[in-house]
C-alpha positions, 0 to 999 in steps of 0.5 A, spaced: 100 797 592 099 797 585 101 792 580 103 793 573 101 786 569 100 784 562 094 780 560 095 775 554 088 775 551 090 768 547 093 762 550 100 762 549 103 755 551 108 756 557 105 762 559 100 764 565 094 769 562 096 774 567 104 776 568 106 781 574 111 786 571 112 790 577 109 793 583 108 801 585 106 804 591 101 809 587 096 809 582 100 815 578 106 811 578 103 805 575 100 809 570 106 812 568 110 806 567 103 802 563 103 808 558 111 808 557 111 800 556 104 800 552 107 805 547 113 801 546 110 795 545 105 798 540 111 801 536 115 794 537 109 790 535 104 794 531 100 788 528 099 785 535 093 786 539 093 780 543 095 783 550 093 788 555 098 792 559 094 794 566 094 797 573 091 793 578 090 795 585 092 789 589 087 786 594 085 780 597 079 779 592 084 780 586 089 775 589 084 770 590 082 771 583 089 770 581 089 763 585 083 761 581 086 763 575 092 759 576 087 753 578 084 753 571 077 757 573 074 761 568 073 767 573 075 774 570 082 775 572 081 783 572 076 787 575 076 794 572 082 796 568 084 800 563 087 798 556 093 801 553 091 806 548 094 804 541 095 809 535 
């Protein structure tokens, strides 16, 4: 299962650093939606660069990272991810 997530690169009170937006069965489905949302966000917020829209394979290791992040660990939230290409 693939997760479409938004990663906030700065602290925003009341929000988690990573927020799951949707789940997909394939990488291709997730990438299509990541691109669509990324381009819409870039158009709507042209001067904002403090977030990343990414697809992440949901694994036991990934779920453990989410749990550590929720507990305040400094461990990285994402392994290999691809940021949205901004114009």
